[in-house]
C-alpha positions in Angstrom: -3.1 -13.0 14.9 -1.5 -10.1 13.0 -1.6 -10.6 9.3 1.5 -9.8 7.3 1.6 -8.8 3.6 3.1 -10.7 0.8 6.2 -8.5 0.6 6.9 -9.0 4.3 6.3 -12.7 4.0 8.8 -13.2 1.2 11.3 -11.0 2.9 11.1 -13.2 6.0 11.3 -16.3 3.9 14.4 -15.0 2.1 16.1 -14.1 5.3 15.3 -17.5 6.8 16.7 -19.1 3.6 19.9 -17.1 3.9 20.3 -18.0 7.6 19.8 -21.7 6.7 22.5 -21.5 4.0 24.9 -19.8 6.4 24.2 -22.4 9.1 25.0 -25.2 6.6 28.1 -23.4 5.6 29.3 -23.1 9.2 28.6 -26.8 9.8 30.4 -28.0 6.7 33.2 -25.5 7.1 33.7 -26.7 10.7 33.7 -30.5 10.0 36.3 -30.1 7.2 39.0 -28.1 9.1 38.5 -30.1 12.2 39.1 -33.3 10.3 42.1 -31.8 8.6 43.7 -30.8 11.9 42.9 -34.2 13.3 44.8 -36.0 10.6 47.5 -33.5 10.1 48.2 -32.7 13.9 50.1 -29.4 12.9 50.8 -28.6 16.5 51.2 -32.0 18.0 48.6 -34.4 19.4 47.4 -32.4 22.4 47.4 -28.8 21.0 45.7 -29.9 17.8 42.9 -31.5 19.9 42.6 -28.4 21.9 42.4 -26.3 18.8 39.6 -28.5 17.4 37.7 -28.0 20.7 38.1 -24.2 20.4 36.9 -24.3 16.8 33.8 -26.3 17.6 33.0 -24.1 20.5 33.3 -20.9 18.4 31.2 -22.5 15.6 28.4 -23.4 18.1 28.6 -19.8 19.4 28.2 -18.4 15.8 25.3 -20.8 15.3 23.8 -19.8 18.6 23.8 -23.4 19.8 24.6 -24.0 23.5 26.1 -20.5 23.7 23.8 -17.5 23.6 26.6 -15.0 24.2 28.8 -14.0 21.2 32.5 -13.4 21.6 32.2 -9.9 20.3 29.0 -9.3 18.4 27.1 -11.5 16.0 28.4 -9.5 13.0 32.0 -9.5 14.2 31.9 -13.1 15.1 30.7 -14.1 11.6 33.5 -12.0 10.0 36.0 -13.6 12.5 34.8 -17.1 11.7 35.1 -16.5 7.9 38.6 -15.2 8.4 39.6 -18.2 10.5 38.2 -20.5 7.8 40.2 -18.7 5.1 43.3 -19.1 7.2 42.5 -22.8 7.5 42.2 -23.1 3.8 45.5 -21.3 3.2 47.3 -23.5 5.8 45.8 -26.7 4.3 46.6 -26.0 0.7 50.1 -24.8 1.5 51.1 -28.2 3.1 53.8 -29.7 0.8 54.0 -33.3 -0.2 57.5 -34.5 0.7 59.9 -37.1 -0.7 62.2 -37.5 2.3 60.2 -39.1 5.0 61.0 -42.3 6.7 59.2 -44.6 4.4 58.1 -48.2 4.7 60.5 -50.5 3.0 58.1 -51.5 0.2 57.8 -47.8 -0.9 61.2 -46.7 0.1 62.5 -46.3 -3.5 61.0 -44.5 -6.4 60.9 -45.7 -10.0 63.6 -44.2 -12.2 64.2 -44.8 -15.9 66.3 -44.1 -19.0 64.8 -44.2 -22.4 66.7 -44.4 -25.7 64.2 -44.8 -28.5 62.4 -48.1 -28.0 64.6 -49.3 -25.2 63.7 -48.4 -21.6 65.9 -49.3 -18.6 63.8 -49.2 -15.4 65.6 -48.8 -12.1 64.1 -49.8 -8.7 61.7 -52.3 -9.9 60.4 -54.1 -6.9 60.6 -57.9 -6.6 60.2 -58.7 -2.9 59.7 -62.3 -1.7 56.7 -62.1 0.6 56.1 -64.7 3.3 53.9 -62.5 5.5 53.1 -58.7 5.4 55.9 -58.3 8.1 58.2 -61.0 6.8 59.8 -60.5 3.4 63.1 -60.3 1.5 63.7 -57.0 0.0 64.9 -56.9 -3.6 65.0 -54.0 -6.0 66.0 -54.8 -9.7 67.0 -53.0 -12.9 65.0 -54.2 -15.9 65.3 -53.3 -19.6 62.3 -53.6 -22.0 61.7 -53.0 -25.6 58.5 -50.9 -26.1 58.0 -52.5 -29.5 57.7 -55.9 -27.8 54.6 -54.9 -25.6 52.2 -57.7 -26.5 49.4 -57.2 -24.0 47.9 -55.0 -21.2 46.0 -56.5 -18.2 43.9 -54.8 -15.5 44.0 -56.4 -12.1 41.4 -55.6 -9.5 42.1 -56.6 -5.9 39.2 -56.5 -3.5 40.0 -55.4 0.1 36.9 -53.6 1.3 33.8 -55.4 -0.1 32.6 -55.7 -3.6 32.4 -52.0 -4.3 36.0 -51.0 -3.7 39.1 -52.6 -5.3 42.7 -51.6 -5.8 43.5 -51.4 -9.5 46.8 -52.4 -11.1 47.9 -52.5 -14.7 50.3 -55.2 -16.0 52.1 -55.1 -19.4 53.1 -58.3 -21.3 56.3 -58.4 -23.4 57.3 -60.9 -26.2 60.9 -61.5 -24.8 60.7 -60.0 -21.2 58.9 -60.8 -18.0 55.6 -59.0 -17.4 55.8 -55.7 -15.5 53.1 -54.3 -13.2 52.4 -50.8 -12.2 50.5 -49.8 -9.1 49.5 -46.3 -8.0 49.1 -46.3 -4.1 49.9 -44.4 -1.0 53.5 -44.0 0.1 53.3 -45.1 3.8 55.7 -44.0 6.4 57.1 -46.5 8.8 54.4 -47.8 11.3 51.7 -45.9 9.4 48.4 -47.4 8.6 46.1 -46.6 5.7 43.0 -44.6 6.4 40.3 -44.1 3.8 39.2 -40.9 5.5 42.7 -39.7 6.0 43.2 -40.0 2.2 40.9 -37.1 1.8 43.0 -34.9 4.0 46.6 -35.0 2.6 47.6 -37.7 5.0 49.5 -39.8 2.4 51.8 -39.0 -0.5 51.3 -40.6 -3.9 53.5 -43.5 -5.0 53.9 -45.3 -8.3 55.4 -48.7 -7.9 56.8 -50.8 -10.8 57.0 -54.5 -9.7 57.2 -58.1 -10.7 53.8 -59.7 -10.8 54.7 -62.3 -8.2 55.7 -59.5 -5.8 52.7 -57.1 -6.2 49.9 -59.6 -7.1 51.0 -62.5 -5.0 51.2 -60.4 -1.9 47.5 -59.6 -2.4 46.2 -63.0 -3.4 48.3 -65.2 -1.1 49.6 -63.0 1.7 46.8 -60.6 2.4 44.0 -62.8 1.3 42.4 -60.3 -0.9 40.3 -61.5 -3.9 42.2 -60.7 -7.0 41.0 -60.8 -10.6 43.2 -60.6 -13.8 41.6 -59.2 -17.0 43.4 -59.1 -20.3 42.1 -56.1 -22.1 41.7 -55.2 -25.7 43.8 -52.2 -26.7 45.5 -51.1 -29.9 49.2 -51.7 -29.8 50.0 -48.0 -30.3 47.9 -47.3 -27.2 49.6 -49.9 -25.2 53.0 -48.3 -25.8 51.5 -44.8 -25.2 50.0 -46.0 -21.9 53.4 -47.5 -20.8 55.1 -44.2 -21.6 52.4 -42.3 -19.6 53.4 -44.4 -16.5 57.0 -43.3 -17.2 55.9 -39.7 -17.4 54.0 -40.0 -14.2 57.0 -41.4 -12.4 59.2 -38.6 -13.7 56.5 -36.0 -12.6 56.5 -37.6 -9.1 60.3 -37.6 -8.9 60.3 -33.9 -9.8 57.4 -32.9 -7.6 55.9 -35.2 -4.9 52.0 -35.2 -5.0 49.2 -36.1 -2.5 47.1 -39.2 -2.8 43.4 -38.4 -2.6 40.8 -41.1 -1.8 38.3 -39.6 -4.3 40.2 -37.7 -7.0 43.8 -39.0 -7.2 43.7 -42.7 -6.4 44.7 -46.0 -8.1 41.7 -45.9 -10.5 41.1 -42.4 -11.4 44.7 -41.7 -12.3 44.8 -44.8 -14.5 41.6 -43.6 -16.2 43.2 -40.2 -16.7 46.3 -41.8 -18.4 44.2 -44.1 -20.6 42.0 -41.1 -21.5 45.1 -39.2 -22.6 46.3 -42.0 -24.9 42.9 -43.2 -26.3 41.7 -42.3 -29.8 38.2 -42.2 -28.4 36.7 -40.1 -25.5 35.9 -42.5 -22.7 32.7 -41.8 -20.7 33.0 -40.8 -17.1 31.2 -43.4 -15.0 30.3 -44.0 -11.4 32.3 -47.3 -11.6 35.6 -45.2 -11.8 34.8 -44.3 -8.2 33.1 -47.6 -7.2 36.3 -49.3 -8.5 35.1 -52.8 -7.6 32.8 -52.6 -10.7 35.6 -51.4 -13.0 35.6 -54.8 -14.9 31.9 -54.3 -15.7 32.8 -50.8 -17.0 35.5 -52.3 -19.2 33.2 -54.9 -20.5 30.6 -52.3 -21.5 33.4 -50.5 -23.4 34.1 -53.7 -25.2 37.6 -53.8 -23.8 37.0 -57.3 -22.6 36.2 -60.2 -25.0 32.5 -60.2 -25.7 32.5 -63.9 -26.4 32.3 -64.5 -22.7 29.6 -63.1 -20.3 30.6 -61.0 -17.4 29.9 -63.9 -15.0 32.2 -66.1 -17.1 34.9 -63.4 -17.0 34.8 -63.2 -13.2 35.0 -67.0 -12.9 38.0 -67.3 -15.2 39.8 -64.1 -14.2 39.7 -65.1 -10.4 43.3 -65.5 -9.3 42.9 -67.0 -5.8 41.6 -70.4 -6.7 44.5 -70.8 -9.2 47.2 -70.1 -6.7 45.8 -71.1 -3.3 48.1 -73.1 -1.2 50.9 -72.5 -3.6 54.2 -71.5 -2.1 57.8 -71.0 -3.4 56.5 -70.2 -6.9 59.0 -68.6 -9.4 58.0 -65.4 -11.0 57.6 -67.0 -14.3 55.4 -69.9 -12.9 53.2 -67.5 -11.1 52.6 -65.3 -14.1 51.8 -68.3 -16.2 49.3 -69.7 -13.6 47.3 -66.5 -13.1 46.8 -66.5 -16.9 45.3 -70.0 -16.9 41.8 -70.3 -18.5 42.2 -66.9 -20.2 43.3 -68.0 -23.7 40.3 -66.4 -25.2 39.6 -65.7 -28.9 40.5 -62.1 -28.1 42.5 -60.4 -30.8 44.7 -57.3 -30.3 44.2 -54.6 -32.9 46.9 -52.6 -34.5 
């Protein structure tokens, strides 16, 4: 066997490492655009599938898998592949989020508001009467609240995909007005279904819903059968007001420029965290539980945003909405809001 010198050995090792990195790049940069084309279907169902097939065949040729003949030459094929990938990036990031699609009724209207000092008038507050997910009475309301009368903030987690993943909602209490809940979610078109994977590929626009608690929490606890938990959180009153105004700002931004929902970076939990971070007097730590949103209550407990007189186990027992409202129908909004707060009269104190 012929011996090779140290210099030749390291040169061969370096070339092998570069080839491995390039192969990994081709694999990853093929999976991403193929999934993007699959969910976006820019040329219709059939042509988009054909385009995915051509892309996969070309990537395999560049890698030398199943195809030993290059389209032109190895160097030219690599340059062509990189050019195609850059074109794919340009196409993907130029896809605009739109506001004028044929939306599902529950997200058909967007929140609008007028603010005059402490008084805010909110238009298109949703207050549907849900019997099933397909059977409901549509009702959009106009409500007026006084920001000086915000008396509490509640974080609601609704578990729809195991213990790790929950939808996060935020509810505001008022001294002389009904509670109001905000929910950041996808804006589904008619007959469109949610896809976690599609949420990574600009499949859904972002929606901010302001709703009555009986509408947006009841539909999860009683209609969909999701496991819902209601946590009153400790927050200075000035920050409560600032957070409410952040929601108003977010709705105005979406009205001006629609944005994409993203399963990882722009979802119901990360966007709430960003808003809380912007109004908080303290820097909040970034934590894996912001992505594994099912554990968000534990994160709040560690931040001492939940009353420390109870253990986390006790909190989960008392915050669980479903046992309180099971088999209850024809509840008024006022009654529903009162029931879901049962057993939560803790010695928790708000701080000014």
